[in-house]
C-alpha positions in Angstrom: 100.6 98.6 89.6 99.0 97.1 86.6 101.9 94.8 86.1 102.0 93.6 89.4 98.2 93.0 89.4 98.6 91.0 86.0 101.2 89.0 87.6 99.3 88.2 90.6 96.2 87.4 88.5 98.3 84.8 86.2 99.0 82.7 89.5 95.5 82.4 90.6 93.7 79.1 90.0 91.6 78.5 86.9 92.9 81.7 85.1 93.3 81.0 81.5 93.5 84.5 80.2 95.2 87.6 81.0 93.5 90.1 83.2 93.5 92.9 80.9 91.2 90.8 78.5 89.1 89.0 81.1 85.5 89.6 81.4 84.3 92.1 84.2 83.1 89.9 87.1 79.4 90.0 87.6 77.7 90.9 91.0 76.7 88.1 93.1 72.8 88.5 93.8 73.0 86.6 97.0 74.7 89.6 98.7 72.0 92.0 97.3 70.5 92.5 100.9 73.6 92.9 102.9 74.5 96.5 102.2 74.1 97.4 105.8 75.6 94.2 107.2 78.6 96.1 108.6 76.9 99.2 109.8 77.5 98.3 113.6 81.2 97.5 112.9 81.7 100.7 111.0 80.1 102.9 113.8 82.2 101.0 116.3 85.4 101.6 114.4 84.5 105.3 114.2 83.8 105.5 117.8 87.1 103.8 118.6 89.1 106.0 116.2 87.6 109.2 117.8 87.7 108.2 121.4 89.5 105.0 122.0 86.4 103.3 123.4 85.8 99.7 122.3 82.2 99.0 121.8 81.1 95.5 122.6 80.2 93.5 119.7 79.3 89.9 119.3 80.3 86.9 116.8 81.4 87.9 113.4 81.1 91.6 114.2 83.5 91.2 116.9 86.0 89.3 114.8 85.7 91.7 111.9 86.2 94.7 114.2 89.3 93.1 115.8 90.8 92.1 112.5 90.2 95.4 110.7 90.6 98.0 113.5 93.2 96.1 115.5 92.4 97.8 118.9 95.7 96.5 120.5 96.4 99.8 121.6 93.1 100.4 123.4 93.2 99.8 127.0 89.9 98.8 129.0 90.4 101.8 131.4 87.1 103.2 132.7 88.4 106.8 132.2 88.1 106.8 128.5 84.8 105.1 128.6 83.5 107.7 131.3 84.7 110.5 129.2 83.0 109.1 126.0 79.7 108.6 128.0 79.6 112.3 129.3 80.5 113.7 125.9 77.6 111.5 124.4 75.2 112.7 127.0 76.2 116.3 126.5 75.7 115.8 122.7 72.2 114.4 123.2 71.3 117.3 125.6 72.5 119.7 123.0 70.7 118.0 120.2 67.5 117.7 122.2 67.6 121.2 123.2 67.8 122.4 119.7 65.0 120.1 118.5 62.8 121.2 121.2 63.3 124.9 120.4 60.2 126.0 118.3 62.1 128.8 116.8 64.9 126.5 115.5 62.8 123.8 114.0 60.4 126.4 112.2 63.1 128.7 110.9 66.0 126.4 110.1 66.0 124.7 106.6 64.3 121.2 106.7 67.7 119.4 105.8 69.4 121.1 108.8 66.6 120.0 111.1 66.8 116.4 109.6 70.5 116.3 110.1 70.1 117.4 113.6 67.5 114.4 114.2 69.8 112.0 112.5 72.7 113.2 114.8 70.6 112.8 118.0 69.7 109.3 116.8 73.3 108.4 116.1 74.4 109.7 119.5 71.7 107.7 121.2 72.8 104.6 119.3 76.3 105.0 120.4 75.5 105.6 123.9 73.2 102.4 124.1 76.1 100.4 122.4 78.7 101.5 125.0 76.3 100.8 127.9 75.4 97.3 126.8 
């Protein structure tokens, strides 16, 4: 691989040195606030890979999802969508039940309770995304 990479590098425009001795590129500060820019696309990709349900996205998010995930195998049948909605509703009910149980919240380690809260929020976001 290093030889192939070096060859590709040598054919890029404005490359005056070999890759092995080129300086490491500096981070572009203009992208510093964009760490979470693709969070919705990542969640939609995870959901699609798990259940086959395509989450509606808009603009660049939709274009990136289609280019990366390539959901050509996905069919728009309501059965998968209905199954995923039912699964999410069941998970939400389970998480809400656990978190409303005083015995669980008082005895379980803090990180376990927090992880359950995070799962509940993720399930709610997923359900909202599918219903939109």
